[in-house]
N, C-alpha and C positions, 0 to 999 in steps of 0.2 A: 490341471497341470499348473504348477507354480512357476511364476516368472522369476528367472534368476536376476539378481540385482544388476549384473553387468549387461543384461539384455535390454534394460530399460533405456529408451532414448531420451536423453536429457534435453530440456528446452534451452535453446541458446539465443543470443541476440540475432544471429543469422536466421534461425528458424522463425523468429518473431517478424523479421523483415519479409521473409517469404510468405508468411501468413497474410500480411498486409497486401502483398502483391497479388496473391491469388484470391483475395476477398474473404478469407476466413477470419472471423472475429476472434479476438484474444480475450480470454477470461482471466481476471485478476481479483484476488481477495487479500485482505490483510491477515496476518498471522503473527502471534506473539509468543507462542509456547510450543513445546514438542508435541503434546497430544493432539492439539488442534491442527498443527502443521501436517502430522501424519495422515489425518483424515482428509484434509483438503488436497494434499498431494495425491493420495490414492484415488480420490474422486475425480481427478483429471484437471484441476485448475492449472493454467499455463504459467502464471506468474504469481508469486507470493510476495506481498509487500510487508516488510517489518516496519510498520508505520509509527511515526512519532505520536499517532493517535493512541498508542499504548499509554501515553500520559493521561488520556481521558478514561479509556475503557478498562485499563488494568490498574491504574494508580488512583483514579478518582479526581484528577485535577480538572479545573474548569477549561484550561487551554492546553495546547501542546508545548507551551514554552518551558515548563519546569523540567521535562525529562532530560537526563544527562547523557553524554556520550557513553559512559560506562554502562548505564542502564540499557541503552540501545544495543550495545554489544552483547550484553547478557541475553536479551530477547532474541537477537539475531542468531546467536550460538545455539540457543534452544530450538529455534525453528530449523536451522540447517541440519541438526541431528535427526529431524523427522522427515526429511525430504530426500526422495530418490529421483524425481523427474522435473519438478517445477524450477523455474528460474527465480532466484531469491534476490530481491532488491531491498536495500536498507535506507531509511531516511537519515540524512545528516541532520541532527537535531539543532534547534535554535542555539546560536552562540558558538557553533563548531566550525563555521565557515564564513560568516558575514564579515565583509570588509578586510579579509586577510587571506590571500590565496595560499600562503604557506601553512596557515592553521587549517584550511580546508583540506590540503593534501595530507597533513599529519593525521587529521581526524579520519579521513578515508582509509589511509594505510592501516590505522589501528582497527577499523571495522573489518577490512579485508583479511588482515593477518589473524586477528583474534577470534573472528566468528566463522570465517570460511565462506562468507556471502559471495554473490556473483556480480554485484554492482551496487551503486548508490543512487539515491534520488535527492535532488536539490531544488529548493524553491527559488524562483525569480528568473529574470531575463538579463538585459544588458548590464544591470548593476552587479551581477555575479559572473560576468564573462571571464575574468581572470581566474577565478576559482575553478570554473568548469574546464578551462584550457589546461590548468595545472594538473587537475585530477586525471584528465584524459591522457596527458603526457606520460602519466605513470602506468598507462595501459588498463585503467579501470573503466568499465562501461558506466555511463552516466545517463540517467533518466531525468528529464526536466519536469517542471511543475509550474503551470501558469494559471491565471484566472484568480479564483479565490485561493490565496496562499495563507493557510491558517496561522503560520508563524508571524504574519504581519497583521494579526487581528486588531491590535491596538491602533495601528495606523488606519485601517479601514473603519474600525468602530462598530462593525456589523458583519454578520455572516450572510448578507443578502447577495443576490446574483451580481457578478462583476461584468465589466466590459459592455454595458448596455449603451453607453455614450460612444460616439464615433471616435473620439480621440483615444479613449482607453482600448477600444476594439482594435484600432490601427496599431497601437503599441503592442498589443497582444500578438497580432499577426507578425509584426517586425521581430518581436522577441522569439517567437516560434521559429521563424526563418533563421535567426541568428543562432539559436541553440542547435538547429540542424546543421548549419554551416560549421559550427565549432566541433561537431562530431557526436552529439547526443544520439543514443540509439532509439529513443522514444520520448514522448512527452505526455504527461497527465494534464488534462484540462478540467478544472473544477468549477462547477456552478457558473457556467456562462451560457448565453443564448444558443439554442440549437443550431440556428443558421450560421452563426459565427464559427462554431465548432466544425460544422460541415465544410465551411470555406477553408479552415486551417487543414483539415484532414485531406482535402482535395489538393491543396497547394503543396503540401509537404510529402516527401518520399518516405519519411520514417513513420512508424506506427504512432497514432494518437489515441490515447486511452482516456475515456471520459468518466466523470462522476458528476451527475447532474448537468451533463453537456449534450443530452439528446442521443438519438440513435444513429447519427450519420458519421460516427467516428469508428476507429478500427478495433476498439475493444472497450470493455467496461470494468470498473473497479468499485467495490463497496467495502465498507468496514464489516468484517465477518460477524461481530456481535450485533450489528444493526440488522443485517440480512437474515440472521437466524432468530431474530426476535428475543435476544437475551436482554437487550436494552428496550425498555418500554417508552421512555420519555422522548426519544429522538424520532421525529416524524416528518422529515422533509418530503417534498413532493417527489423527488427522484428515487426515494427508497422503496424497493419492493421487498416485502417480508416473505421469506420462503418457509418459515416455521415460526412457531410460538413457543420457543424453548423456555421462556420466562415462566409460562404457565405449567409446562411439563415438569420443569425442575422444581418449581414451588410445590406442586402436588406430590412429587416423589419424596421430597424432604419432609413434608408434613406427614405423609404416610409412615416414613421411617420413625419420626418422633413419636407418633401415635403407637406404633408397634413396640417401641422401646418402653414407653410409659406403661402400656398395658401388659408388658412382659411376654408379648407374643414373639418378639425377636430377642435373642435367637431361640429357635425351637430345638427339639431333640436331634433332628437331622442336621442342624447347623452347629452342633457341639461335638467336641472330640471326646 
C-alpha cells in the first residue's frame, strides 16, 4: 500500500523536543542535492542539514569559508524538493551574519523564502547573540553550533578537539545556556570531550546533537559523504563508515568504461 504524501507526518521542532524528553535519539545527516535528499528522507532520517560542508564535499574547497549565500540557497532548494518528512536546516554561510544582525536577518529571510527550508543553523555563542535574537524575532527556528566551529578555522588554526581547557569548557556551557535562553530549538556540539557534551545535554532542556561529542547527547549528525564512504581521505575517530561507496562506484565506472571500449555496451537488447 502506498503512503499518500499528505499522510506523512513531518518532523517539527516540537517533535524534536518531544524526542529529547522521551529519550529517543535524533538522527541527522547532511544533504546537498535532490537525489540524495530523497533517499535520506525515505530512509527515515529525522533532520537533514544543508551544511556549508558543501563547500568541501561538493565544490572541493579546503574550508567552508568560500561558499556563498546564493550557493547555499541553491543546495537548500534542491534538498527541499526531495523531502516529505525530514526537518531541513540550512547553514548560514560565513560572511552572511557575523557582526551585523540586520545582515543575518536578511540572509535568513532569503534562505527561507527562496528555498522553503524549515530553519537555519548559525555558529557561535555570546558574540552572535544579536543575530540569533533578530532571526528568532522573524519567527525562524534557529539551531546553534558550538565547540569546533569550522568557519573559525583560521582563528583556531587546527581541527583538533575543542573545550579541553576549563575556561573554554565553561564558556561553551555558558554559550549553550544563552542560546537556549534566546530561544534556539537545538544545538550542535562538534568535537568536544564526551563528558562535557554529557554535562551540556543534561543541563539543557533543548536537544543537543553531537558530531564527535560522544554518546551522551540527544542525537548524532555526520556528513553523508563521509558516512557512506564516498570520501576516502577523511578518517577522524568519530566517523563510522556504513558503506564503501568509493569502491563500489569506482568498480561500476571502470566496468562501464571497459564495456564501452570492448563494444559490449550497448548490446542488441539495449538498442532500438
